[in-house]
N, C-alpha and C positions, 0 to 999 in steps of 0.2 A: 761416788757422791755427786748429786746433781745440784747445780747452781739454779736456784729457783728464779724463773723469769728470764734472766739474761743469758746470752750465750757466753761460752768460755773458750779461750784459745785451744785448750786440750780437746774439748768437745768438738770444736770446729775441725780439728785435725782428724779426729776419729770419723767424723762425717765425710770429710774429703777423702779419706782412705776408702770408705765404703763406696763412694761415687767413682773413685778411680778403678776399683776392682770391677764394679758393675759396668763401667765404661769399657773395660777390656772384654768382658763377657758380651756386651752388645756389639762391639766392633768385630769380634770373632764370629759371632752369629751372623752378622751382616755379610762378612766375607764368604763364609761357607754357603749361606743362602744364595748369594749372587752366583757363586760357582755352580750350585745345583740348578738354579734357574737357567743358566747358560747351557748346561748339559742337557736338561730336559727340553729346552727350547730349540734344540737342534743347531746350536751355534757351531760354526766350524772349529775344528780342533785348534787351528792356529789362533783364533780369537780367544779361546779359553786359555791356551797356553800363555798368551800375552798378559792375561789378568792374574796369573799366579807366579810368584817368584820362583825361578830355577826349575820350572816345570819341564823344560826341554830335556832334562836329563832323567826324567822319571815318567812312568806311565800316568796318564791323566787319571785313570780310575784308581790307581794305587795312591796317588796324591790326595784324591778326594777321600778315600778311606782313612788315610793317615790324619788329615786335617780334622775330620769328624771325630776320630778317636781321641785326638789330643784335646779338642774342644770339650767333648763330653767328660773326659777325665778332669779337666780344669774346673768345670761347673760342679761335678760331684765333690771334688776336694773343697771348693769354696763353701758349698752348702753344708758339708760335714763339719767344717770349722765353725760355721755359724751355729749349727745345732748343738755342738758339744761345748763351745766356749762363749761365743757372743750372747746367745739367747739366754742361757742360765744367768749370766752376769747382768744382762738387761732386765731380767725379771726381778733381780734384787735391787736394781737401781730405781725402777719405776714399776710398781705392781700394777698400775693401770694398763701396762702394755701386755698383760697376760693374754687377752683375746687376740690381739694383733700377732703375738708370737705364736699362739696356737694355730692361727691361719697360715702364717709363714712356714711353720713346720709341716703342716698338711700340704702346702704348696710344694715344699721340697720333695715330699714323697711322690707327688704327681710329676714334678719335673724329672725326678729320677726315672719314673716309668717312661716318660717321653725320651729321655736320653738313652735308655736301654733299647727302645724301639729304633732310634736313629742308629745306634751302634750295630744292631742286628741288620738293618737295611744296608748300612755302609759295607758290611762284610759280604753281603749278597750282590751288591751292585755290579752289573756288567753292561754289555752293549745292548741288552734288550730293554724295550720301553717299560715293561711292568716293574722291573727292579729299579730303574731310574725314577719312575713315578712314586714308588713306595718310599724311596729315600727323600724325595722332594716333599711329599706329603708329611712325612715324619718331621722334617725340619720346619715346615710351615706351622705345624701344631706346636712344636717346641717353641718356635719364635713367638707365637701369639701368647702362649701361657707364660713363658719366661719374661717377656717384655712387661706384661701386666704385673707379674710377681715383683720384678725389680722396681717398677714404678710405685707399687703399693708399699714395699719395704722402705724405700727412700722417703716417701710422703709420711708414713706413720712412725718410723723410727727416728727420722731426721731431727724433729724438735727436741726429743730427749737426748739424743747423741750430742747435739750442738751445745747443750747446757752442762755436760759432764765436766767436772773439775778434776777428778782423779778417776783412774780406771784400773781395775784389776780383773783379770779373767778367772781369778780364784773364787769369785763370789758364787756360791751355790747354796 
């Protein structure tokens, strides 16, 4: 149920939860992107190791692969939750959001393709420049699209989320 006009504490909490999760996605993407930029930029291994916690006990390239895989999994999981739970419920709460949700679902499919490309590149990365460049390019494309997607989602869903008085994921 949406509170017409005014925001509601429950809706504000839902919106803050969305911003929190998106913040984790942005922070992780920034961390991985910085690491990839250091690797492709020829930074000394010591400098790279200093920027990643506990890297001294693992191979740099192994750590890079692991970080990318964990990040990709988290984003896939978050988007799956939105597609299967949040978006159907939001369609019921505010039918005017249908075109916005359609675009967000299409974005999720494109983000999924970018994530798959990053995962593939991360599995192949080694000491040669082409494999490092492939991973860096994939992460840059992912970062551009994902950042735009998160901004669009927050801007367009925020007003409705902030006005919600009660919330059930069972609305379909």
